[in-house]
C-alpha positions in Angstrom: 127.2 84.6 171.7 126.6 85.1 168.0 124.0 84.0 165.5 124.7 82.9 161.9 122.2 82.7 159.1 122.3 80.4 156.1 122.3 82.7 153.1 120.5 80.0 151.0 117.6 78.9 153.2 117.6 81.3 156.2 118.3 78.7 158.9 119.8 80.4 162.0 122.6 78.9 164.1 122.6 80.4 167.6 125.8 79.6 169.5 124.0 79.9 172.7 121.5 77.1 171.8 123.7 74.9 169.5 122.0 72.1 167.6 121.8 69.2 170.0 119.9 67.0 167.5 122.9 67.5 165.1 125.4 66.7 167.8 126.4 70.3 168.5 126.0 71.1 172.1 124.7 74.5 173.5 127.5 77.0 173.8 129.5 75.7 170.8 131.1 78.6 168.9 130.7 78.7 165.1 134.5 78.3 164.8 134.2 75.0 166.7 131.4 73.6 164.4 133.2 71.0 162.2 134.3 72.3 158.7 132.5 69.4 157.0 129.2 70.2 158.7 126.3 70.9 156.3 123.0 72.8 156.8 120.3 70.3 157.9 117.7 72.2 155.9 119.3 72.8 152.5 122.7 70.9 152.5 125.1 73.8 152.0 128.4 74.1 153.9 129.5 76.6 156.6 130.9 78.9 153.9 127.3 79.8 153.0 126.5 81.1 156.5 127.2 84.7 157.6 127.2 86.2 161.0 124.3 88.6 161.5 122.9 90.7 164.3 119.4 89.1 164.6 116.8 91.0 166.6 
């Protein structure tokens, strides 16, 4: 599973955990997150997230 970081605010989306409070169940791949989804912290779209290795 991969992690994606918002390049604006730093919020991390972890595919393994999902975002249940946003309606995205654990195990949801980034590709399956709806294209119209927006960052709950800063309001930017998926295009402002980048996959990163987060340690």
